[in-house]
C-alpha positions as a printed Julia matrix, in Angstrom:
295×3 Matrix{Float64}:
 169.21  103.45  -26.64
 172.22  103.99  -23.58
 172.67  101.49  -21.2
 172.34  103.93  -18.55
 169.1   105.01  -20.3
 168.09  101.17  -20.64
 168.22  101.0   -16.42
 165.91  104.27  -16.36
 163.26  103.23  -18.83
 161.15  102.03  -16.22
 161.05  105.09  -13.89
 160.96  107.41  -17.37
 158.07  105.57  -19.06
 156.25  106.77  -15.58
 157.06  109.65  -15.15
 155.66  110.66  -18.3
 152.74  108.48  -18.05
 151.89  110.34  -14.88
 152.13  113.75  -16.44
 150.36  112.72  -19.1
 147.24  111.86  -16.86
 147.22  115.51  -15.56
 145.44  118.36  -17.37
 148.63  119.93  -19.71
 148.89  123.76  -20.61
 149.02  123.55  -24.22
 148.88  120.84  -26.39
 153.22  121.07  -26.85
 154.05  119.5   -23.81
 151.09  116.8   -24.13
 153.62  116.33  -27.99
 156.73  115.73  -25.85
 156.0   113.43  -23.61
 154.32  110.88  -26.26
 156.93  111.31  -27.91
 159.0   110.84  -25.62
 157.35  107.25  -24.55
 157.19  106.46  -28.56
 161.15  107.05  -28.86
 161.21  104.71  -25.35
 159.15  101.76  -26.9
 155.88  102.33  -24.85
 152.24  103.73  -26.97
 150.68  106.44  -25.0
 147.21  106.47  -23.72
 146.01  107.93  -26.66
 148.04  105.85  -29.48
 151.11  106.56  -31.73
 150.4   109.92  -33.24
 152.05  112.63  -34.67
 151.2   116.53  -34.99
 151.71  118.39  -37.82
 154.79  121.14  -37.65
 154.14  124.26  -35.5
 156.22  127.12  -34.71
 159.99  126.87  -33.88
 160.76  130.03  -31.64
 164.66  130.32  -30.4
 162.96  131.44  -27.04
 161.74  127.9   -26.51
 163.7   124.97  -26.23
 160.82  122.56  -26.15
 160.51  122.88  -30.09
 163.81  121.8   -30.29
 163.18  119.18  -28.66
 160.41  117.6   -30.48
 161.25  118.43  -33.82
 164.96  117.29  -32.53
 162.48  113.27  -31.74
 160.56  113.0   -34.7
 163.65  113.45  -37.03
 164.91  110.13  -34.97
 161.91  108.6   -35.43
 161.68  109.34  -39.3
 165.18  109.38  -40.29
 164.28  106.69  -42.34
 162.91  108.91  -44.69
 165.54  111.08  -45.98
 169.43  110.97  -45.53
 171.64  111.22  -42.42
 175.3   110.87  -42.69
 176.6   108.8   -39.83
 177.47  111.5   -37.57
 174.37  113.51  -37.96
 172.58  110.03  -37.16
 174.3   109.9   -34.38
 174.19  113.49  -33.1
 170.31  112.98  -33.32
 170.27  110.06  -30.83
 172.05  111.54  -28.63
 170.06  114.66  -28.19
 166.83  112.49  -27.93
 168.38  110.73  -25.18
 169.53  113.65  -23.66
 165.98  114.57  -24.29
 164.27  111.78  -22.53
 166.52  111.09  -19.54
 167.04  114.5   -18.14
 165.13  117.36  -19.63
 161.66  116.05  -19.57
 161.9   115.46  -15.92
 163.58  119.28  -15.36
 160.93  120.91  -17.4
 157.74  119.29  -16.28
 158.4   119.76  -12.37
 160.21  123.21  -12.98
 156.76  124.64  -11.84
 157.0   123.48   -8.52
 158.0   125.8    -6.44
 158.62  124.02   -2.67
 161.07  121.61   -4.87
 162.81  124.63   -7.28
 166.02  124.28   -5.03
 167.0   120.92   -4.77
 165.11  120.36   -8.08
 168.38  123.17   -9.67
 171.52  121.63   -6.64
 170.49  118.21   -8.8
 170.44  118.84  -12.16
 173.9   120.31  -11.64
 174.84  117.61  -10.41
 173.64  115.38  -13.43
 174.64  117.91  -15.67
 178.46  117.79  -14.09
 178.61  113.93  -14.26
 176.71  113.37  -17.57
 177.68  110.36  -18.98
 178.59  112.54  -22.08
 181.8   115.1   -21.12
 180.92  117.21  -23.77
 176.9   117.95  -23.27
 178.32  117.68  -19.97
 180.84  120.36  -20.59
 178.51  122.59  -22.17
 175.65  122.39  -20.12
 176.58  122.64  -17.21
 178.91  125.97  -17.93
 175.59  127.2   -19.53
 173.18  125.91  -16.49
 175.95  128.02  -13.56
 174.73  131.1   -14.48
 171.2   130.5   -14.43
 171.25  128.75  -10.84
 168.04  130.86   -9.4
 167.46  129.28   -6.58
 170.66  128.57   -4.88
 171.01  131.56   -3.29
 170.91  132.38    0.38
 167.76  133.45    0.19
 165.95  131.6    -2.35
 167.03  127.98   -0.88
 164.47  128.52    1.89
 162.07  127.05   -0.22
 163.77  123.23    1.01
 162.6   124.05    4.07
 159.19  122.81    2.43
 160.17  119.95    0.28
 158.71  116.64    1.32
 161.44  115.26   -0.81
 164.02  116.68    1.54
 165.32  114.22    4.43
 164.58  115.83    7.74
 168.25  115.13    8.47
 168.86  117.64    6.12
 166.21  120.7     7.14
 168.16  119.94   10.51
 171.29  121.41    9.34
 169.91  124.08    7.22
 168.64  125.26   10.07
 171.88  125.27   12.29
 173.33  126.96    8.65
 171.18  129.59    8.46
 171.51  130.17   12.51
 175.28  129.84   12.36
 176.58  131.28    8.75
 177.16  134.5     7.76
 176.44  135.95    4.35
 178.67  135.57    1.87
 177.82  138.39    0.03
 176.68  141.88    1.57
 173.75  141.48   -0.53
 171.85  139.08    0.55
 169.81  137.87   -3.25
 173.29  137.63   -5.22
 173.51  134.51   -6.67
 175.46  132.05   -5.53
 178.61  131.25   -7.73
 180.25  128.21   -7.89
 183.45  127.92   -8.46
 185.8   124.54   -9.12
 184.33  122.55   -6.33
 183.2   118.89   -6.2
 179.68  119.63   -7.36
 178.93  116.58   -5.81
 179.77  117.57   -2.2
 177.16  119.97   -2.64
 174.74  119.88   -0.79
 171.4   122.21    0.24
 172.74  123.2     4.01
 176.15  125.03    1.94
 173.93  127.88    0.73
 171.96  128.83    3.76
 173.45  131.74    5.95
 171.59  134.12    8.2
 170.46  136.15    5.32
 167.67  133.28    4.16
 165.27  134.31    6.89
 165.1   137.45    4.59
 162.67  134.83    2.6
 160.29  134.79    5.5
 160.45  138.24    6.12
 159.95  139.0     2.72
 156.84  136.77    2.52
 155.23  137.73    5.69
 155.5   133.87    6.5
 155.95  133.54   11.21
 159.39  131.4    11.44
 158.62  130.19   15.08
 158.39  126.79   13.72
 161.79  126.67   12.98
 162.36  126.41   16.77
 161.17  123.58   16.27
 162.62  119.68   15.09
 160.92  119.36   11.24
 159.68  116.02   12.47
 157.0   118.14   14.15
 156.19  120.92   11.14
 153.32  119.03    9.22
 150.93  118.82   12.93
 151.47  122.27   12.9
 149.45  124.91   11.84
 151.7   127.86   11.2
 153.84  125.53    8.96
 151.11  124.62    6.77
 149.76  128.22    6.07
 153.34  129.08    5.06
 153.31  125.73    3.11
 149.99  127.22    1.4
 151.5   130.13    0.2
 154.62  129.11   -1.03
 153.41  126.88   -3.5
 151.44  128.62   -4.86
 154.31  131.2    -6.32
 154.51  130.26   -9.53
 158.36  130.06  -10.72
 158.35  129.05  -14.25
 159.1   131.74  -17.01
 157.12  130.04  -19.04
 154.94  133.06  -18.79
 158.48  135.28  -20.36
 159.15  132.59  -23.96
 155.75  133.12  -25.31
 155.82  136.85  -23.87
 159.26  137.05  -26.21
 157.29  134.65  -28.88
 154.92  136.97  -29.07
 156.48  140.49  -29.28
 159.62  138.96  -31.92
 156.37  137.67  -34.39
 154.29  140.82  -34.57
 157.47  143.05  -34.76
 158.16  140.56  -38.67
 154.57  141.71  -38.87
 155.56  145.49  -38.86
 158.55  145.48  -40.78
 161.28  143.22  -41.26
 163.91  145.99  -41.64
 166.54  145.74  -38.97
 166.32  149.52  -39.04
 163.26  149.96  -38.79
 162.63  147.4   -36.0
 165.19  149.94  -33.76
 163.36  152.78  -35.29
 159.96  151.51  -33.87
 161.85  150.57  -30.71
 162.84  154.46  -30.0
 159.24  154.67  -31.36
 157.6   153.5   -28.61
 160.2   154.09  -25.96
 159.6   157.97  -26.31
 155.92  157.23  -26.3
 155.67  155.72  -23.54
 157.92  159.0   -21.88
 155.36  161.21  -23.11
 152.34  158.58  -21.69
 153.36  157.01  -18.39
 149.86  156.23  -18.06
 145.72  156.5   -19.56
 145.07  159.24  -17.08
 142.43  161.17  -18.26
 144.24  164.14  -17.3
 147.27  163.32  -19.33
 145.83  162.3   -22.33
 144.05  165.15  -22.61
 146.31  167.47  -22.16
């Protein structure tokens, strides 16, 4: 176990244990948390158990994380080269140190902006250079919540300080947008990521977030320290906190349709032909109106 992981061991165990006390949407969520605890040398509440292997799909990286942890735990039962063993161990450390927390906090809309920025900084400064380079480069293409509009989620984030929220308000009143298209995602250059803060992504266009959700911005005229006692802020917080932001449903949808396609045919040419047939059918029957179907 790496020195940095050893230092964070207690907090990681506490995080995984706390999420295991919450009802998880599927068994693979619970399995990943329990395997992480076992890897950290802790026994889960249900004891040490290993579930039968399930489906592994390219759309779901979680399954790869589960298999990676299992390979490390059962490495004595098959032959691994030194390079393979080091690679598996390195990946397991990344999973329990970075991926676990990011994945399980992803559904929380109000922390999405600060989570994105914190994750980017973690990846850029990660202890393993090759992993840092690959993951940070990949994640820079997926900074959905670090844009002029969605950065407004941070106004409702209790982990963001009052001082930072004051800076965000000043930026929203003073800074022009970086693009004529308000919703355009911010493009990170070669600047020092450590120097980035939430207010750097705020501009006059941020107010569009409140307009789209029909949320009053009156509370922004007051100091952030008083927001929690205001009815308009409480109403806005309720709306924003109920927004779903995770793409897990989309991943499941991709896996389901590809599995269905594989049952119909395994030939790529036939799959492409099938897609054309479906597209043509949707063009001819765009809806299920009785008048259209009987024509």
